[in-house]
C-alpha positions in Angstrom: -101.6 -35.1 -46.7 -103.8 -32.5 -45.7 -106.6 -31.0 -46.9 -108.1 -27.3 -46.6 -111.6 -26.9 -47.6 -113.3 -23.6 -48.1 -116.9 -24.4 -48.4 -119.3 -21.9 -49.7 -122.8 -21.8 -48.3 -124.9 -23.0 -50.8 -127.3 -20.0 -50.5 -124.6 -18.3 -51.6 -122.6 -20.2 -53.8 -124.2 -18.9 -57.3 -123.0 -15.3 -56.2 -120.1 -16.0 -55.0 -116.8 -14.6 -56.5 -114.8 -17.4 -57.6 -112.3 -15.0 -59.7 -111.7 -12.9 -57.0 -111.3 -15.4 -54.6 -108.6 -17.5 -56.9 -106.8 -14.1 -57.8 -106.3 -14.0 -54.1 -105.5 -17.5 -53.0 -103.3 -18.3 -56.5 -99.7 -15.9 -55.2 -99.9 -19.2 -52.4 -101.6 -22.0 -54.1 -104.1 -22.9 -56.6 -106.6 -24.9 -55.2 -109.1 -27.6 -56.6 -112.5 -26.5 -57.3 -115.6 -28.5 -57.0 -118.9 -27.3 -58.0 -121.7 -29.7 -57.4 -125.1 -29.2 -58.4 -127.4 -31.3 -56.5 -131.1 -30.8 -56.1 -131.1 -27.4 -57.5 -128.4 -26.5 -54.9 -124.7 -25.4 -56.1 -122.4 -27.2 -53.5 -119.1 -24.8 -54.5 -115.8 -25.7 -52.6 -112.0 -24.8 -52.9 -109.7 -27.7 -51.6 -105.5 -26.9 -51.2 -103.8 -30.2 -50.9 -100.8 -29.7 -48.8 -98.1 -31.7 -46.2 -98.1 -28.6 -44.2 -101.8 -27.3 -43.3 -100.3 -25.1 -40.1 -97.9 -23.1 -42.6 -100.5 -22.9 -45.3 -103.4 -21.6 -43.2 -101.3 -18.9 -41.8 -100.2 -18.1 -45.3 -103.8 -17.5 -46.7 -105.1 -15.9 -44.0 -103.5 -12.1 -45.4 -105.3 -12.2 -48.8 -108.2 -13.9 -47.3 -109.6 -13.1 -43.8 -107.5 -10.8 -42.6 -108.1 -7.9 -45.6 -110.4 -5.4 -44.3 -111.9 -5.1 -47.8 -112.2 -9.1 -48.7 -113.1 -10.3 -45.2 -116.8 -9.3 -45.5 -116.9 -10.6 -48.9 -115.8 -14.1 -47.7 -116.3 -14.5 -43.9 -120.1 -14.7 -43.8 -120.5 -17.1 -46.4 -117.8 -19.8 -45.8 -116.6 -23.0 -43.3 -113.2 -23.6 -43.5 -111.9 -27.3 -42.4 -109.0 -29.1 -42.2 -109.0 -32.9 -43.0 -106.4 -34.9 -42.0 -105.4 -38.5 -44.0 -107.6 -40.1 -41.0 -111.3 -39.7 -40.4 -111.1 -38.8 -37.2 -108.7 -35.6 -37.9 -110.8 -32.6 -39.2 -110.3 -29.1 -37.6 -112.8 -26.3 -38.0 -110.9 -23.3 -38.9 -113.5 -21.2 -39.8 -117.0 -21.0 -39.4 -119.9 -18.1 -40.7 -121.4 -18.8 -37.6 -119.2 -17.0 -35.4 -120.4 -18.6 -32.1 -119.1 -22.0 -33.5 -115.9 -22.9 -31.6 -113.0 -23.1 -33.3 -109.8 -25.8 -33.9 -106.3 -24.3 -34.1 -103.1 -26.2 -35.0 
């Protein structure tokens, strides 16, 4: 099992529109939402579990990063990783810092 996790930067997590994100992704798959408050910071993640991470990542793209209206509301505020079953299986699929080197499937 793999997990594709959208992690919203803590400094933007309180203002992030969770409902709009969920409305966009639910036609593909409903994520588990983790909202953890720690030392005054909110850590917000949307976790998608799948046996087929490359396919799921491709299916999520059109309504998120490929959508010219929505991409500016998401891309600058999140990191997306895909974790596998072992500790050394971790891909960086998106980073708010565009200078970061991304992985692919």
